[in-house]
C-alpha positions in Angstrom: 11.0 3.1 7.6 8.0 4.6 5.8 5.1 2.3 5.1 3.7 3.1 1.7 0.1 4.1 1.5 -2.0 3.1 -1.5 -1.8 6.6 -2.9 2.0 6.6 -2.7 2.3 3.1 -4.2 0.0 4.1 -7.1 2.2 7.1 -7.8 5.4 5.2 -7.4 4.3 2.5 -9.8 3.1 5.1 -12.4 6.6 6.6 -12.4 8.1 3.1 -12.6 6.0 2.1 -15.6 6.8 5.4 -17.4 10.5 5.4 -16.6 11.8 1.9 -17.2 12.0 0.6 -20.7 10.6 -2.9 -20.7 13.4 -4.3 -22.9 15.8 -4.1 -19.9 13.5 -5.8 -17.4 14.6 -3.4 -14.7 11.2 -2.3 -13.4 10.0 -4.0 -10.2 6.4 -5.2 -9.7 4.2 -3.6 -7.1 4.5 -6.7 -5.0 8.3 -6.5 -5.0 8.2 -2.9 -3.9 5.6 -3.6 -1.2 7.5 -6.6 0.1 10.8 -4.7 0.2 9.1 -2.0 2.3 7.8 -4.6 4.7 11.4 -5.7 5.6 11.9 -2.7 7.8 15.2 -1.8 6.1 13.8 -0.1 3.0 12.4 3.4 2.4 11.2 5.4 -0.5 11.0 9.1 -1.4 8.6 10.6 -4.0 9.4 13.9 -5.7 7.0 16.2 -7.4 7.6 17.8 -10.9 8.7 20.9 -9.0 11.3 19.0 -7.1 9.5 19.0 -3.7 8.3 16.0 -1.7 4.9 15.1 -3.1 1.8 16.3 -1.3 -1.3 14.1 -0.9 -3.0 13.6 -4.3 -0.1 15.3 -6.1 1.5 13.7 -9.2 4.9 12.2 -8.6 7.7 12.8 -11.1 10.3 10.6 -9.6 11.3 8.4 -6.7 14.1 6.5 -5.0 13.8 3.2 -3.2 16.7 2.4 -0.9 17.8 -0.1 1.8 19.8 0.7 4.9 21.7 -2.0 6.7 24.8 -2.1 8.9 25.7 1.5 8.4 25.4 1.5 4.7 22.7 2.5 2.2 22.0 0.7 -1.1 20.1 2.6 -3.8 17.8 -0.1 -5.2 15.9 2.0 -7.7 15.9 5.6 -8.9 13.4 6.7 -11.6 12.2 9.9 -13.2 9.2 10.0 -15.4 10.5 10.8 -19.0 8.2 13.8 -19.3 10.0 15.4 -16.3 13.6 14.5 -17.2 16.3 17.2 -17.8 15.1 19.2 -14.8 17.6 18.1 -12.2 15.2 15.7 -10.5 17.6 12.7 -10.6 20.4 14.7 -8.9 17.9 16.1 -6.4 16.7 12.5 -5.6 20.3 11.3 -5.1 21.1 14.4 -2.9 18.1 13.6 -0.8 19.3 10.0 -0.4 22.8 11.3 0.6 21.2 13.7 3.2 19.1 10.9 4.7 22.1 8.5 4.9 24.3 11.1 6.6 21.5 11.8 9.1 21.5 8.1 10.0 25.3 8.2 10.4 25.9 5.8 7.5 29.3 5.7 5.9 28.7 4.6 2.3 26.1 4.3 -0.4 26.1 1.6 -3.0 24.2 1.1 -6.2 24.3 -1.4 -9.0 23.3 -0.9 -12.6 23.6 -2.5 -16.0 26.6 -1.6 -18.0 25.7 1.2 -20.5 22.9 2.7 -18.3 22.8 6.4 -19.1 22.3 7.2 -15.4 26.0 6.4 -14.9 26.9 10.0 -15.9 24.8 11.4 -13.1 26.2 9.0 -10.5 29.8 9.7 -11.5 29.2 13.5 -11.5 28.0 13.1 -7.9 31.1 11.1 -7.0 30.2 7.5 -7.2 33.0 5.2 -8.4 32.9 1.7 -9.8 34.0 -0.9 -7.2 33.0 -4.2 -8.9 31.2 -6.0 -11.6 29.1 -9.1 -12.2 29.6 -10.5 -15.7 26.4 -11.4 -17.6 24.3 -10.6 -14.5 21.3 -9.0 -16.2 19.2 -10.6 -18.9 17.1 -8.5 -21.4 13.7 -9.6 -22.5 15.4 -10.9 -25.7 17.8 -13.1 -23.7 20.9 -10.9 -24.1 23.2 -10.9 -21.1 24.6 -7.6 -19.8 27.2 -7.0 -17.0 26.2 -5.4 -13.8 28.5 -2.7 -12.4 28.6 -1.8 -8.7 29.3 1.8 -7.6 30.0 3.2 -4.2 30.3 6.6 -2.6 31.8 7.3 0.8 29.9 9.9 2.7 
């Protein structure tokens, strides 16, 4: 597990704020991210606009937040700042997650998203398949209910 320094948390939250449309209510608060990292099961990865791990003081263009338990990984959040989209950073972030999971000897990666999330194209292209759904799981800021879809990838 990597404990997040203040610089990393600031960069991660800047990407989170830019990347997640408030209507969907998908962004986490700084406290939620910090608390997840304190569990000992969660990790994050920040990527630069050039697709490399961020160096100290460098701007982050995207990140993943994941949890590893019992030989499986769950992708909790993936975000790319809109100004850096369409550069392959989302795929790079998922590939990094796959690499890390394999290195830990894990067998599957799970993720959950709201139905209609445009990121589904990326996940399916990489090989994720739907394995379940939760009807009316998410609630938008206007009160609309949206199904959650769970995806898995065996590695």
